[in-house]
N, C-alpha and C positions, 0 to 999 in steps of 0.2 A: 212181385213177387216178393214178401219179406222169410228171410233165412235166419234160424235161430243157430246159435253155439250150439255145438257140440258138445254139450256139458259132461257126459258121462260117457264120452270118448266112443262112442259106437261107431262112429264114420271113422275116424281116426285107427281103432282095430280093425276091421273090413279093408281098408285101403293096405296097411299093412298086412293082413290074413291073404289079400290077393297079388299083391307085388312085391316083389324084393327090389327096394330101391338102392342097395349097397353098393357103391360105385357106381350105379347107374346117370349114364345121362337124359335127362326128363322133357318131356315136352308136355308142358301143362296148358290146356286148349280152355278157353273160358276162365282163366282164373281170377275176374275181377278184382276184389282187393288184395286179396292174397289170403282169403279165407283159409283154404285148403291146404298152400305150398308150405305154409309155414310145418304143416302136420308131418310132410315127408323131408323136405329139401337137407333138414343135419345128415341124412345116411346118403341121398345122392351125392355125384362128382361133381355134376352141375346140372345148373335148371334152366330152361326155356318156358316164360310163363306168357301166354298171350293173353290180350282180350279187344277187341273192338272199340272198349268205352278209353278213351284218352284222360278222363276223369277218375275213373277205378285203376287204369294203372299208376296215375300219379299218387294215388292213396297206396297201394300195393306199394312202388318206389320209397315213399315219405316213411310206412312202415316196417319197413326190411329190417330184422335186428342186425347190429353192428357186424356179427360172426357169419353173416347169408353174405354179406356183400360180394364177395367178390364170385360166388357161385352159383347166384340167382341173378339172373337177366329180364326184364319186365320190358315187353315190347306192346306197344299198341298198334294191330296190325290185326287182319281177317284170316283165316287158317288158309284160306284162298289165297292169299298174297305171301305167306309166308314165304321168304327164300330158304328153302333146307334142302341137305342132298338123303336119297334115300337110307345110308345109313349114319345119319346125324345124330340120332336118338335111339337109345335102346325100350324107352319105354314112351307110350303117350298115355295121360290120363283127362278124364274130365270130366266135371261136377255140375248138373244144373246146367247146360250147355246146348242139350237138344230142343 
């Protein structure tokens, strides 16, 4: 599946209309190469972004803006294998992951 860039900012606006990321601890499931991650992570307190593709995770890590490197952690892991507590995240999001 080919994903186009959100040139008009529609997806970004909808995500921000639905979720308050300010100071939130976010779990992003199926982050791929970070396409969506960069659109909200500036407001979040911390982000754990996961994907099963090691290749996509490597691309996301390489593309991480310097100002976000301390707050965004990318992991190549299946959601079923993620070790996380019940209260580790305030928000969980996904896009194109079902």
